[in-house]
BAMI-192462 format. One record per residue (C-alpha): residue in one letter; x, y, z. Coordinates in steps of 0.25 Angstrom, whole numbers, plus 5000, padded with zeros to 4 digits. Layout:
// residues N
AXYZ;...
// end
This chain:
// residues 403
M486852055092;A488052135099;A487752285098;P488552355088;S489552425097;S489752275102;E489852215089;L490752335085;A491852315098;R491752155096;T492252195082;F493252275085;G493852195095;T493852075086;V494552135074;G495552205085;V495952065090;T495952005077;I496652105070;G497852105081;T498051965080;Q498151965065;V499052105066;V500152015074;H499951895066;S500251955054;M501452035058;I502051905063;I502051825050;L502551945042;A503651955052;V504551865048;P504551905032;V504752055038;M505951995046;L506651915035;P507452025029;A508052035043;A508051885045;A508451835031;A510051825033;D509951755048;L508951655042;G509651635029;V508551665019;E508151775009;G507051885012;R506251795001;F505951685012;A504851775018;G504051715009;N504451565012;F504151605027;T502751665022;A502451535016;I502851445026;A502151525037;Y500751535029;S500951395026;A500751365041;C499651465041;I498851375030;V499151245039;V498751295052;S497451375046;I496951235041;L497251175054;I496451295061;A495351325052;S494151245059;S494751255073;I494751415074;A493351415080;R493651305090;I494851345095;G494451505096;A495051615085;L495751695095;T496351575102;V496851515089;C497451665086;A498051675101;V498651535097;S499151585084;T499851695089;A500651605098;V501151535087;A501351645079;A502351695091;A503251565091;G503251575076;I503851715075;A504651655087;L505251545078;F505851655066;A506651705079;G507451585079;G508351645066;S508551525056;L507651475045;A507051355051;W506651445061;T505951535052;V505351415044;L504751375058;A504251515062;A503551525047;V502651395051;V502251435065;L502051595061;G501151535051;L500351445062;G500151565069;Y499751655059;G498751555051;P497651545060;I497551695064;T496851735052;P495651635053;A495651645067;T495451815069;A494351785057;A493751695065;V493751795077;L493151905066;A492051815062;G491651765075;R491451915081;V491252015070;P490052035063;P490051975046;R489752115041;W491052175046;F491852065041;G492552145029;L493052245038;V493352155049;F494052055044;S494852135037;L495252215049;K495652095055;Q496552065043;T497152195043;G498052135055;V498752065044;P499352195036;I499352255051;G500252145055;F501152145042;A501252295044;L501852275057;A502652165052;G503352265042;L503452375053;V503852305066;V504552175062;P505752265055;L505752355067;L505852235077;V506952175067;I507752295067;N507752325083;F507752185086;G508252075076;W507251985068;Q507451885079;R507151965090;A506052025082;A505451895080;L505451865095;I504751985098;L503651965089;A503451835095;T503351875108;G502251995104;L501351865097;G501551785111;L500951895118;L499751925108;A499451775110;V499351795124;A498551915122;L497451855115;L497151735123;P496351815132;F495351865122;R495151715118;R493851695125;A493151815118;F493551785104;D493551635104;G492351615113;E491351675102;R491751595091;P490851505085;P490951345087;A491851295075;A491051265065;L491851155058;P492151015065;R493350975073;G494350915065;R493750955051;M495051035049;L494951065033;A493451095033;P493651235034;M494551235021;G493451135014;L492251255016;V493351375011;L493551284998;R492251254996;H491651384998;R491751474986;Q491951604992;L492851565003;R493751484994;A493851604984;L494251674997;S495151575001;L496151554988;G495951704983;A496651734996;V497651644992;L498151734981;F497851864988;L498851815000;I500051794991;P500151944988;Q499951985003;S501051875008;C501951914999;L501752085003;G502052025017;S503151915015;F503851985004;L503652145005;V504752175016;V505852075008;F505452144995;L505752285000;V506952255008;D507552174997;R507152224985;G506752384990;G507952404998;L507052445011;S507352425024;L506652325032;P505852425040;E505452495026;A504952375020;G504252335032;G503552475031;L503152455018;L502552325021;A501852395032;V501252475022;A500852385013;Q500152305027;M499452435030;A498852445016;G498352295018;V497752355030;A496952465024;S496752375012;R496052275021;I495052365029;V494552425016;A494452295011;G493752235022;A492752355024;L492552345009;A492252195010;D491052225020;R490252315009;V490252224996;R489652104992;E490752014989;R492252034993;F492851964981;S493052094972;L493752154983;L494652054985;A494852054970;G495352204972;L496152174982;G496952094973;L497152174963;L497652284972;S498652184978;S499152134963;L499452284960;G500152294973;A500952174971;T501352214957;A501752364963;I502752274971;A503352194961;F503652344953;S504252414967;S505652464965;A506752494975;E506652644970;W505252654975;S505052764985;F504552724998;P503052764996;I502952704982;A503352574988;A502452605000;A501252634989;V501452504983;C501452424995;I500152484999;L499552434987;Y500152284988;G499752285003;G498452345001;G497952234991;A498752124995;I498252135009;G496952195008;W496252065006;N496351985017;G495152035027;V494152025016;M494451895011;L494251835027;A493051915029;D492451855017;M492851715022;A492251745035;R490851785027;W490951665019;S491051575030;P490051475038;P489651525052;G490751485061;Q491851455052;A492351595048;G493851555055;A493851415049;V493551495035;A494651575038;A495651475042;A495351395029;G495451515020;S496651575026;A497251425024;I497051445010;T497451585009;Y498651565016;A499351485003;G499451614997;A500351665008;V501151535007;M501451534991;G501351684991;P502551724998;A503351584994;G503151614980;F503551744980;G505051694987;L505151614976;L504651704965;V505551814972;G506851724972;L506551684957;V506051814951;G506151914961;Y505051994968;R504452084957;A503951944949;G503551904964;F502652024966;L502052004952;V501551864954;V501151914968;A500252034960;A499751934950;I499251834961;A498451954967;L497751974955;A497451844955;A496851864967;A496051984962;A495551884950;W495151794959;F494351864968;M493551934956;V493051804950;E492551764965;A491851884965;A491251874951;H490751734955;L490151804969;R489451894962;R488851794952;K488451714964;E487751814971;G487051864959;
// end
């Protein structure tokens, strides 16, 4: 057994690597929607095309998550992260091509790079961190997502203003390429301690079957589909909404996106710490769904006449609920996973979950075109409320089962 100080150092090092990887990839997947207000005229699209871009990217995430699920342990989780980072660099570079066709291709390639990151980093944590800390460390890892999204809101607009959107995309691609190279020396340390793959080679859909047959894993994955709709609509449309309807500048709107994302960071840490101290986590997830619903409702009734502090408070409410759930969900999936299969289960669960990021932004963009932003955000609020109800039912079932 490792000494407590050694165990703690190992945990901090692992969390640091996984957070950093998650931050960069989350920043890049949101960079294009943030750049779209500046790029839309050159591409010949409207700002709400952000929903289509996100839907295409997450469709690719679903495909690659299914393909990689049974192979993460065999390939090595950090090796998967390094390769995915190189793929994402190619994706953001393609966006600099400056046409709608290049943008669609960029969405596909970015999705292929982003899809394996969550399950691969989850596999790294599950193999190197004590289970008693899963709620907190998985939530800490997942703070990389809102931190990355916040950086997209803060850094990307500045790059666009100073270098133009195409050069900004190339700068981001260069940074990703350097990160991919930087990850390579760590592969032996992180991949070498992974358990052998528990699923036979070639059984590509076995992890998906495992998740769908297991009541708790299935409940987490399907509930997360509902949760991801408010989260993905926040990331894809908040900047466009605040610029188009709120009359804010791109840096101001990006700043409010960063505020919402940092509220999500705080919410994930608090939720993760609570998850390690309660018997069942479904009730906690239900509470986050209710908070997300309230935030989306407040956004729906926002006005250009509101002061900046009030707008920031609404963004904090929405971000805290819509973003706070992910770490708890991944930690619970790791807890319910068979030994050695945390990465495979996370990949299969992510493939299901990403359906929310496909349906949500695409459906939201369609609603905006038909009936406007208010109706779109009210539908999002209803979906978040449905997620809360889903997890309340599952919490009651688990309490009855455990007596």
